[in-house]
C-alpha positions in Angstrom: 0.0 0.0 -0.1 1.3 3.4 -1.1 0.0 5.8 1.4 1.6 8.9 -0.1 -0.6 8.4 -3.3 -3.6 8.0 -1.2 -6.0 11.3 -1.8 -8.8 10.2 0.4 -11.5 9.5 -2.0 -12.9 7.0 0.5 -13.9 4.4 -2.1 -12.1 1.7 0.0 -14.0 2.5 3.1 -17.2 2.6 1.3 -16.9 -0.5 -0.5 -15.1 -2.8 2.4 -15.8 -0.9 5.6 -15.0 -3.9 7.6 -11.4 -3.9 6.1 -10.7 -0.4 5.4 -11.5 3.2 7.0 -10.1 6.5 6.6 -7.9 8.6 9.1 -9.9 11.6 10.8 -6.6 13.6 10.3 -6.2 13.2 6.8 -8.8 11.0 5.4 -6.2 8.6 4.2 -6.8 5.0 4.1 -6.6 3.2 7.4 -6.3 -0.9 7.3 -8.5 -2.2 9.8 -7.9 -6.2 9.1 -4.6 -6.7 7.0 -5.8 -10.5 6.7 -9.3 -10.4 5.8 -11.4 -13.5 6.1 -12.5 -15.1 2.7 -15.9 -13.6 2.9 -14.6 -10.2 2.6 -12.6 -11.1 -0.4 -14.9 -9.6 -3.2 -15.3 -6.6 -1.2 -11.7 -6.0 -1.0 -10.8 -6.9 -4.6 -13.6 -4.3 -5.7 -12.1 -1.6 -3.1 -8.5 -2.2 -4.8 -10.1 -1.8 -8.3 -12.0 1.1 -7.4 -9.2 3.1 -5.7 -8.7 6.2 -7.9 -4.9 6.6 -7.0 -4.4 2.7 -7.2 -3.0 2.8 -3.6 -4.3 -0.8 -2.7 -2.5 -3.9 -3.5 -3.5 -7.3 -3.0 -1.3 -10.2 -1.7 -2.1 -13.6 -1.5 -0.1 -16.6 0.5 1.1 -19.7 -1.8 -1.3 -21.6 -0.1 -4.2 -19.5 -1.2 -2.8 -19.4 -4.9 -2.7 -23.3 -4.9 -6.4 -23.6 -3.7 -7.6 -21.7 -6.6 
């Protein structure tokens, strides 16, 4: 995650509020759950895709990749 590029659009917090929030100080992204449960995966993928500055990147473990 490249916080310097975050402009506080809030798409992440709106799309996946269980995983992302915004800083009260400057509106930048705050990660609430760095390893969200599988039921949050679709929302996290969508939040990353909707981020206008491309701040959010997704990382999967090798075990997860093998299961897909």
